[in-house]
C-alpha positions as CSV (number, residue, x, y, z in Angstrom):
1,E,98.9,85.0,93.8
2,F,102.0,86.1,95.6
3,M,104.1,86.1,92.4
4,L,101.7,87.7,90.0
5,P,99.1,89.9,91.8
6,Y,97.5,91.4,88.7
7,S,94.1,91.1,87.1
8,I,95.8,90.4,83.7
9,P,98.2,87.4,83.9
10,Y,101.2,87.1,81.6
11,K,103.1,84.3,79.9
12,I,100.1,82.0,79.9
13,P,100.9,78.5,78.4
14,D,99.0,77.2,75.4
15,E,96.0,75.1,76.1
16,A,97.9,71.9,75.4
17,H,100.2,72.6,78.4
18,F,97.5,74.1,80.6
19,R,96.5,72.2,83.7
20,Y,93.0,72.7,85.1
21,N,92.7,72.8,88.8
22,P,91.3,69.5,90.1
23,Y,88.3,69.5,92.3
24,P,88.2,65.9,93.8
25,Y,84.9,66.5,95.6
26,R,83.2,68.8,93.1
27,P,83.9,67.6,89.5
28,D,81.3,70.0,88.3
29,Y,83.7,72.8,89.1
30,E,86.3,71.6,86.6
31,E,83.6,71.1,84.0
32,Y,82.5,74.7,84.7
33,E,86.1,76.0,84.2
34,R,86.4,74.1,80.9
35,L,83.1,75.5,79.7
36,L,84.2,79.1,80.5
37,T,87.4,78.4,78.7
38,K,85.4,77.3,75.7
39,I,83.3,80.4,75.9
40,Y,86.0,83.0,76.5
41,G,89.2,81.3,75.5
42,L,92.1,80.3,77.8
43,K,93.6,83.8,78.3
44,K,90.4,85.6,79.1
45,N,89.3,82.8,81.5
46,C,92.5,83.5,83.5
47,I,91.6,87.2,84.0
48,S,91.1,87.8,87.8
49,G,89.2,90.4,89.8
50,I,87.8,91.2,93.2
51,H,84.1,90.6,94.0
52,I,82.6,92.3,97.0
53,N,79.3,91.2,98.4
54,F,77.1,93.8,100.2
55,S,73.9,93.3,102.2
56,F,71.6,95.8,103.9
57,S,70.5,94.9,107.4
58,N,66.9,95.5,108.3
59,E,68.0,98.0,110.9
60,M,70.0,100.0,108.4
61,F,67.4,99.8,105.7
62,D,64.7,101.1,108.1
63,K,67.0,103.9,109.2
64,M,67.7,105.0,105.7
65,R,64.0,105.0,104.7
66,K,63.2,107.3,107.6
67,I,66.0,109.8,106.5
68,Y,65.6,109.6,102.7
69,S,62.2,109.5,101.1
70,S,64.0,108.4,97.8
71,V,64.7,104.9,99.3
72,P,62.2,102.4,97.9
73,D,59.8,100.7,100.4
74,D,60.8,97.2,99.1
75,K,64.4,96.1,99.9
76,D,64.6,94.0,96.7
77,E,63.7,97.1,94.6
78,T,66.4,99.0,96.5
79,Y,69.0,96.6,95.4
80,F,67.9,97.0,91.8
81,K,68.0,100.8,92.2
82,C,71.6,100.6,93.3
83,A,72.5,98.3,90.4
84,R,70.9,100.6,87.9
85,L,72.6,103.8,89.1
86,I,76.1,102.2,89.4
87,L,75.8,100.7,85.9
88,K,74.5,103.9,84.5
89,N,77.6,105.7,85.8
90,K,80.0,102.8,85.5
91,T,82.7,104.7,83.7
92,A,83.1,107.2,86.5
93,V,82.8,104.5,89.2
94,Q,85.4,102.3,87.6
95,H,87.9,105.1,87.7
96,F,88.5,104.3,91.3
97,F,88.9,100.6,90.9
98,D,90.6,100.0,87.5
99,A,94.2,98.8,87.7
100,S,95.0,96.8,84.5
101,P,95.9,99.2,81.7
102,S,97.8,96.6,79.6
103,D,97.0,93.5,77.5
104,F,98.3,89.9,78.0
105,D,101.7,90.8,76.5
106,G,102.3,93.9,78.7
107,N,101.4,96.4,76.0
108,I,99.8,99.6,77.3
109,I,96.3,100.1,76.2
110,E,94.1,103.3,76.1
111,E,91.6,102.0,78.7
112,N,92.3,102.1,82.4
113,S,91.3,98.4,82.6
114,F,91.6,95.7,80.1
115,R,89.5,93.5,82.3
116,N,86.6,95.9,82.4
117,S,86.9,96.9,78.7
118,K,85.2,95.5,75.7
119,N,88.2,93.3,75.2
120,G,87.9,91.7,78.6
121,I,85.3,89.2,79.8
122,R,82.3,91.6,79.7
123,S,79.9,89.5,77.8
124,E,77.4,90.8,75.3
125,N,74.7,88.9,77.1
126,A,75.5,90.7,80.3
127,K,74.4,93.9,78.6
128,K,71.0,92.3,78.0
129,L,70.2,92.0,81.7
130,D,67.3,94.3,82.6
131,Y,67.7,95.9,86.1
132,S,64.5,98.0,85.8
133,S,62.6,95.7,88.2
134,K,62.7,92.3,89.8
135,D,60.3,90.8,87.2
136,A,62.2,92.3,84.3
137,Y,65.5,91.1,85.7
138,L,64.3,87.5,86.1
139,K,62.8,87.5,82.6
140,S,66.0,88.8,81.1
141,V,68.1,86.2,83.0
142,K,66.0,83.4,81.6
143,N,66.7,84.6,78.1
144,T,70.5,84.8,78.8
145,E,72.9,81.9,78.6
146,K,73.5,80.2,81.9
147,Y,77.3,80.9,82.3
148,D,77.7,83.8,80.0
149,R,75.8,86.1,82.3
150,L,78.3,85.7,85.1
151,A,80.4,88.5,83.5
152,A,78.0,91.2,84.6
153,L,79.6,94.1,86.6
154,I,76.9,93.9,89.2
155,R,75.1,90.7,90.2
156,L,72.2,90.3,92.5
157,K,72.2,87.1,94.6
158,S,69.8,85.1,96.8
159,T,70.7,82.7,99.6
160,V,70.4,79.8,97.2
161,K,73.9,78.8,96.0
162,E,73.2,76.3,93.3
163,N,70.5,78.3,91.4
164,L,71.0,82.0,92.3
165,D,68.4,83.5,90.0
166,A,65.6,81.0,90.8
167,G,66.5,81.7,94.4
168,I,65.8,85.4,93.9
169,E,62.3,84.5,92.6
170,E,61.6,82.3,95.6
171,R,63.4,84.1,98.5
172,G,64.3,87.6,97.3
173,I,67.7,89.3,97.1
174,A,70.2,88.6,99.9
175,R,73.1,90.7,98.6
176,L,74.6,92.8,95.8
177,E,77.9,91.6,94.3
178,F,80.1,94.5,93.3
179,R,82.4,93.1,90.6
180,L,84.2,96.3,89.3
181,C,87.5,95.9,91.2
182,D,90.7,95.0,89.5
183,I,93.3,93.4,91.7
184,N,95.3,96.2,93.3
185,P,99.0,95.3,92.9
186,F,100.0,97.9,95.4
187,D,98.1,96.3,98.3
188,I,99.1,93.0,99.9
189,C,95.4,92.0,100.1
190,G,94.8,92.7,96.4
191,I,92.3,95.4,97.6
192,S,92.8,98.3,100.0
193,I,90.6,99.2,102.9
194,Y,90.0,102.5,101.1
195,E,88.6,100.7,98.1
196,I,86.3,98.6,100.3
197,E,85.0,101.7,102.1
198,L,84.5,103.7,98.9
199,S,82.7,100.8,97.2
200,A,80.3,100.6,100.2
201,A,79.9,104.4,100.2
202,I,79.0,104.4,96.5
203,I,76.4,101.6,97.1
204,F,74.8,103.5,100.0
205,T,74.8,106.7,97.9
206,S,73.2,105.0,95.0
207,M,70.5,103.7,97.4
208,V,69.5,107.1,98.6
209,K,70.0,109.3,95.5
210,D,67.9,109.4,92.4
211,E,71.0,110.1,90.2
212,L,74.7,109.7,90.5
213,P,77.2,112.3,89.2
214,D,78.9,111.4,85.9
215,N,82.4,112.3,87.1
216,P,84.6,110.9,89.9
217,S,85.1,114.1,91.8
218,D,81.4,114.8,92.2
219,I,80.7,111.2,93.1
220,L,83.2,111.6,96.0
221,L,81.4,114.7,97.2
222,E,78.0,113.0,97.1
223,C,79.4,110.0,99.0
224,S,80.9,112.3,101.6
225,E,77.5,114.0,102.1
226,V,75.6,110.7,102.6
227,N,78.4,109.3,104.8
228,K,78.1,112.2,107.2
229,T,74.3,112.1,107.3
230,L,74.1,108.4,107.9
231,K,77.3,108.2,110.1
232,L,78.5,105.2,108.0
233,G,82.1,105.6,109.1
234,F,83.7,105.6,105.6
235,E,85.7,108.8,106.0
236,R,89.1,107.3,105.5
237,G,88.2,105.8,102.1
238,I,86.4,108.9,100.8
239,K,89.2,111.2,102.0
240,H,91.9,108.9,100.5
241,F,90.3,109.1,97.0
242,M,89.6,112.8,97.3
243,E,93.3,113.4,97.9
244,R,94.2,111.1,95.1
245,E,91.8,113.0,92.8
246,K,93.7,116.2,93.6
247,T,96.9,114.7,92.3
248,G,95.1,113.5,89.1
249,K,96.7,110.0,89.4
250,S,94.6,106.8,89.7
251,I,95.8,103.3,90.6
252,S,95.7,102.5,86.9
253,D,97.9,105.5,86.2
254,E,100.5,104.2,88.6
255,V,100.6,100.8,86.9
256,R,100.8,102.5,83.5
257,T,103.8,104.6,84.7
258,L,105.5,101.5,86.0
259,L,105.1,99.7,82.7
260,E,106.3,102.7,80.8
261,K,109.4,102.9,83.0
262,D,110.4,99.3,83.4
263,G,108.1,97.2,81.2
264,Y,107.3,93.7,82.2
265,K,110.4,93.6,84.5
266,G,108.9,96.3,86.6
267,L,105.8,94.3,87.1
268,I,107.9,91.3,88.2
269,N,109.9,93.4,90.6
270,L,106.6,94.7,92.1
271,A,105.3,91.1,92.3
272,V,108.4,90.0,94.2
273,Q,108.0,92.8,96.7
274,Y,104.3,92.0,97.0
275,G,105.2,88.4,97.8
276,K,107.6,89.5,100.5
277,N,105.0,91.8,102.1
278,C,102.5,88.9,102.2
279,S,105.0,86.6,103.8
280,E,105.9,89.2,106.4
């Protein structure tokens, strides 16, 4: 992680020389990795990203229902509403979190994120998941392959670890997993506090709004309005991205510029500096 802090790894060995991580106490994990490699191929199974889990406390949920009549009465349905709006406007939302505009050989691509593009690990079956309601979601999950559905950009989870979707049916939704974030090579944690704050602001905004804007600048304005009303405390993140929007340069643009200037060597130099920052 210190030497190659990117969502798209480079110089991957062929499968004959690839060593799977051993799990002495959980052999099913290694079996799981081998299955994913079989489904996606070795290179795609090495793609990495940041997953952020969000839960609404009962106190916050009650407060938001009092302020916004658009918030569903049922907490589970509120999670589904958030998922629907984010996925509907995923192109605009991804603009803030994409940071892998190159393929496995370091060639620049048109998209801001290879990982989140049709060439990444976004599975066809993930598109079949139905977020219109709890019943519809559970039905669509049962008609989707067990491991292939894990590539969804938004996942809804219960408190049951071993069988997440059966857990939703039995216990309800405990959290929303936001899976849009590429690893940010410019931050020693792989994700900045600004990205975390903005992702939370987007989720809260999708909770209280009936529609999300279809462009990044307007999404930021909507987030700012909701943030002030609810006193969420995400001013830093929203302001940071508003200032970035004024420059017209995203994280992905910075990575692309680096690749155009120095190629793969530039990424290595950045990785070395990243490692030094982590050790300090």
